[in-house]
C-alpha positions, 0 to 999 in steps of 0.5 A, spaced: 182 884 567 182 877 570 189 873 570 189 868 565 196 865 566 194 859 562 193 864 555 198 866 551 197 870 544 202 870 538 200 877 535 202 882 530 199 889 531 197 890 524 194 883 523 186 884 523 185 877 525 189 878 531 185 885 532 179 880 532 182 876 538 184 882 542 177 885 542 174 878 544 179 878 550 178 885 552 170 884 552 171 877 556 176 881 561 181 876 560 188 877 559 194 873 555 201 873 555 203 876 548 208 874 544 209 879 538 211 876 531 213 881 526 210 879 519 215 883 515 222 883 519 227 877 518 223 875 512 217 874 516 218 871 523 212 867 522 216 863 517 221 861 523 222 854 525 220 856 532 213 859 530 212 854 525 212 849 530 206 852 534 202 854 528 204 850 521 200 855 517 205 860 519 200 865 520 197 869 526 194 869 531 195 863 535 192 862 542 195 857 546 191 855 552 193 850 557 198 848 552 194 847 546 195 851 540 189 854 537 189 857 530 184 861 526 181 867 529 174 865 529 175 858 532 179 862 538 173 867 539 168 861 539 173 858 544 173 864 548 166 865 548 165 858 551 170 859 557 167 865 558 160 865 556 158 873 558 158 877 554 156 872 549 158 874 542 153 869 539 146 870 540 142 864 543 137 863 538 139 858 532 137 863 526 140 869 530 146 865 531 147 863 523 145 870 521 151 873 526 156 867 523 154 869 516 156 876 517 162 874 520 164 869 515 163 874 509 168 878 512 173 873 515 172 868 508 170 872 503 174 879 504 180 878 508 183 872 505 184 876 498 187 882 502 192 879 506 199 879 506 200 872 503 196 874 497 199 881 496 206 878 496 204 873 491 201 878 486 207 882 487 211 876 485 207 875 479 209 882 477 203 886 479 205 893 480 204 897 487 198 901 484 194 895 481 195 891 488 192 897 491 186 897 486 185 890 488 185 891 495 180 897 494 176 892 489 175 886 494 174 890 500 169 895 497 165 889 494 164 885 500 162 892 504 157 893 499 154 886 501 154 888 508 151 895 507 145 891 503 145 886 509 145 891 515 141 897 512 134 897 514 134 890 518 130 890 524 135 885 527 141 890 527 141 895 533 147 899 534 151 893 532 151 888 527 146 884 531 142 888 537 145 893 541 151 889 544 157 887 540 157 880 537 162 876 533 160 880 526 162 886 529 169 883 532 170 881 524 167 888 521 171 893 525 178 891 524 176 890 516 174 898 517 181 899 519 184 895 513 179 899 508 182 906 511 189 903 510 188 903 503 184 909 502 177 906 500 172 911 500 167 909 506 161 914 504 157 909 501 157 905 507 153 909 513 151 903 516 158 900 517 161 907 519 155 907 524 157 901 527 164 902 527 162 909 531 158 905 536 164 900 537 169 905 539 165 908 544 167 901 548 174 901 551 175 893 549 175 896 542 179 902 543 185 898 547 185 893 541 186 898 536 193 896 532 196 903 534 195 902 541 199 895 541 206 895 544 209 892 538 206 898 534 210 902 529 
């Protein structure tokens, strides 16, 4: 990897949003000084004053580039795509770019937020029991995956990956969500297209080394 001392990544091994950014860094051949923010210890280290000054949303990931803190994984990934244009994570043709963004946003905006730690904690505070919260996660991931499967299956724009035969922003969103689906033991058999894309992704070291269990802070 090329040295990039001006990049610092604040990450948590189990965060799917941080997972996306790790994949992007790997694909771009970039390295970043990684700072671990444990989302459970000490009442959630993301809520501490020091981290709150870096990211007022109190979430991960945060990428610090040339002294500027950037939150939101998709914004970070598009920044990385602009400073290191190859391999491109968005197609050059406008309609194709819109298609990839549609797939990515379906996951990042409509699946992931309903299953992240903040939402699950709020459900617990509202008295929702563990089994019901697990059912909530399975339901919303399943709903999103059904839409993704329908959009991708048989689409001539799909190749080994969501769009063509090289990873795009859509795949960087999909693969971490597949990990989340397995964590909640969602039946993935109804989603053969998603499983095939996942298999293609894990043939690439950039995805393998970004996996949660391969991080220095993994538990």
